[in-house]
N, C-alpha and C positions, 0 to 999 in steps of 0.2 A: 304461338305467342306473338302479340303485336305490341307496338310502341306508339304512344300518343305524343305528338309534337306540340309546340306552343300554340300553333294555329288550330289545334283540335283535330288534326288529320291523323289517321292511323297508317303507319308504315310498317312493312315487314323487316325484321332484323337483318336478313340477308341483303336487302337493298341498302340499309344504312352502312353495313360493312363494306359494300361495294363502293360506296361514295368516299370511304376513308382512303386517302392517298397512301400507297405502299412506299416504303423507304427505297431510295435509289440504290441499285446494286453496287457493292464496293468493287473497285478495280483492283485486280491482283497485281502486286508488284513483281516485276521480273527480277529473279534472284541471280544477279551476275556472279556472285561468289560460288553458288552451287554449279552454275553452268561452266565456270572456269575449271572447277575441280573435275567435273565430269569430262570436259574436253581433254584435260591433262591425262586422266586415267585412260581415255580412249586412245590417245597418242601412245602412251606407254604400252598399252595392250597390243597395239598394232606393231610397234617396234619389237616387242617380245615374241609375238606369235607369227609375225611376218616370215622370218626364216624357216620356222617349223612348217608353215603352210606351203611355202615354196618347195621345201624338201619333199613333202608328201605329194604335191602336184607334179614335180619333176619325176618322181619315182613311178608315176602312173602314165608317163609318156614314153614314146619310143626315143631312142638316142638321136634320131634325125630331127625330132621335134623339140629337143631340149635346148637348142641354141637358136630358136626362131627369134627374129627381130621384127616388130617389138615382141617381148616375151609375153606369153599367155599364162596366166596364173590358174586358169580353170581348164582341166583336161576334158575336153568335150568327148573324146573317144578314149576312155581309160584302157590302158594296156598293162596287164598284170604279168606279162612274161618276165619282167625284170626280177620279180620275187621268186619265180621258179629258177632263174639262173643263179640266184644267191644260194639256194639249197644244192644246186649242182656243183658250184665251184667251191663251196665251203662245207666242212663238217660242222654245220651250225649247231647241232645238238651237243657235240663235245665242247664247243666254245661257250655255249650258254651254261652248260654244266660247270665248267671251270670258273666262269665268272660268278655264277650263283654261289658256288662253294666258297670262293675267295671272299666275295663281298658279304655274304651272310655271316661267315665266321668273324670277319673284321667288324661288322656292325655289332654282333653280340659281344665280342671282346672289348670294343670301345665303350659300350653301355656298361659293362661290368667294371672296367678299370676307371671310367669316369665317375661312376656312382661311388666306388670305394674311396677314390682320391678326393672327390668333392666333399664327401661326408667327413673325411679326416681333416681337411683344411677348414671346414666350416664349424665343426663341433668338438673336435679333439684338440686339447691344448698340449703342445710339446715345444721344446726349445728349437728355435730356428724355423718356426712355421712360416712366418712372413717372408724370410729370405728364400726359403725353398719354393714357396709359391711364386715369388718374383722370378726365380730361375725358370720355373715351368712356363710362365707367361712369356719370358724372353725367347723361348724356343719357337714361339709362333712367328717371330720376325725372321727366322732362318729359313730360306727356301729349300725345297727338297733337292734341288740341283746341287746344293752345297754339301749336303750330307750323304748323297747317293754313293760316293766313292768309299767312305768308311763303312757304310752299311753293307756295301757289296763285299768288302774285305772280311767283315765279321760273318756274313752269311757263308762265304767260301770257307772260312776257318771252321765253321760249325758243320761243314759238309752238307749244306742245304742248297747249294747252287743248282739252278735250273729245276726248282721244285715249287709247288704251290705254297709251301710253308715259308719260302723266301719272300712271298708277297704278303702273307698273313701276319707273321710275327712282328716285323718292324712297324706295322700300321696299327697295332692294338693300343699302345700308349697315345693319348690324344690330349694335347694342351687345351684346345678349345672346348672339348667335352668336359674336361676337369674344371675349367673356369665356369662353364655354364651350369654344371651340377653344383658347384660350390655356391654360386649365387642363388640357385634354387633352394638348396638346403638352408641357407641363411635366412630365407624368407619364411621358413617353417618355424613354428613356435619352439623356443628352447625349453619351455615348461614340459614338453613331451618327454625329453630326455631326463629331466629331473624326476618326473613321476615314475618313469621306468626304472631309474636307479633306486628310488625309494622301494619299489616292489622287488628289488634284488636282481634286476636284469643287467647283464654285462653289456659293454659297449657294442659288441657284435650282435647280441640279441636285440638291443635297442635299434640298431641299424636295420637288421633283417625284418623285425616284426613291426616296427613303428614308422621309421622314416622311409624305408624302401617302398612300401605300398603307396605312400603319399607322393613319391617321386616319379610315378609312372608317366605323367605328362612330359617331364623333363627328359626322361629316358627315351620316350618316343621321339622327341626332337633330335636327340643325339643319334639314335638309330637311323632315322630317315635321312639325315644329312650325311651320315657315314655311308649308307647304301648308295645314295645318289652320286656321291663324289667318287667312290671307288668302283662303281659299276662302269663309269665312263673314263676311268684312269688309264692313261696310255704310257706315260713316261717310265714309271717304275717297272711295269711288266716288260717293256722294251729292253731295259737294262738287265733285269734279274732273271729272265727266262730266255732260253735258246731254242729248245725243241718245240715243234708245232703242237705236240700233244699237251703241252702245258700253257699254250697261248690262251689268253682271255679274249673276249669278244671284240674289244677295240683293236687288238693286234690282228685278229683275223680279218676284220673289215678292210685293213690297209691292203691286203693282198688283192682285193677286188679292183684296185686302181690299175693293176697290170704293170708291165714293164714300162718305165719312164712315164707313167701316168696315162697310158693309152687305153685304159679300160673304159667301159661305158659308164657315163655319169649317172644314168638311170639305174643301173645295177648297184652302183655304190650307194646311192641315196635310198634305194630299196633296202639295202642292208642296214643303213642308219635308222630307217623307220622301224624295222624289226627290232633293233637294239633298244629303241626307246620304250617299247611296250612293257617289258618287265619293270622298268623304273617307274612308269606311270601307275602300274597296278600296285606296286609296293607303296607308292606315295598315297594313293587313294585309301588303301587299307590302313596305312599309318595314321592318316588323318582321323579315321574312325576310332582307332585305338586312343588317339590323343583326346578326342572329345569324350570318350567313355571314361578315361582316367580323370578328366576334369570334373565330370558329373559325379563320379564315385567319391572324389575327394571332398566335394562340397556337401555331399549328403551325410557325411559322418561328423 
């Protein structure tokens, strides 16, 4: 197809299109706000991951290379003998078993107690509910060092001294978990309880069949935080346990330091790296459970 101009000449359409000037390309503006946020996140990530990477790097070096100046963050010749010494000096399987038993039962206990208490404070009406909840929140301001002496006396009076139950039972009540689950239950529709009561469901049936399945994401958060905190807990096991057969993993790692701290720093940090693996695995699986709970809740 051709086009006739005013002068009677015939021109091809592609030639006419080529003569039309194309618009000038727009210059992209530099987003200073986005760049600043990314820079801050990179700095925060470096400050957070820096000690972890240094721990892993030092555990892969020989003791003589651990104090080189300037320090080297990359082990060019990785040495895994420190990890073998950890298994030789410690009964690592017993320590991991004790820590897993104590931490797992505490996490399950906190999830259960937080769910029951949070539901009661959120949806059950009883006299003194506000005052009692304020007292529960006030316990969050009391450090564990203040309460360790009365807790120790109660544990000794119950005949549970130097046992794993001495670590489990006092840690099951959780003020933070109760607060978190109360806020979560208050965000759920109150009409669900009204509909359940019309159908003849008791408060316990309403909690078990209606609200508890919807609270899976909140329970996952409570369980993950409880596991990560008590897996690395050192102070309470140090006070409440005496025999080595009841030691948890953080207490066992202290013995790697040797007398007056003369142990190899590479061996100590190798034990620290090994102790981080279960917590990371639980955290990753916990995140999947949290996402599955959120998806299931939005689909109904």
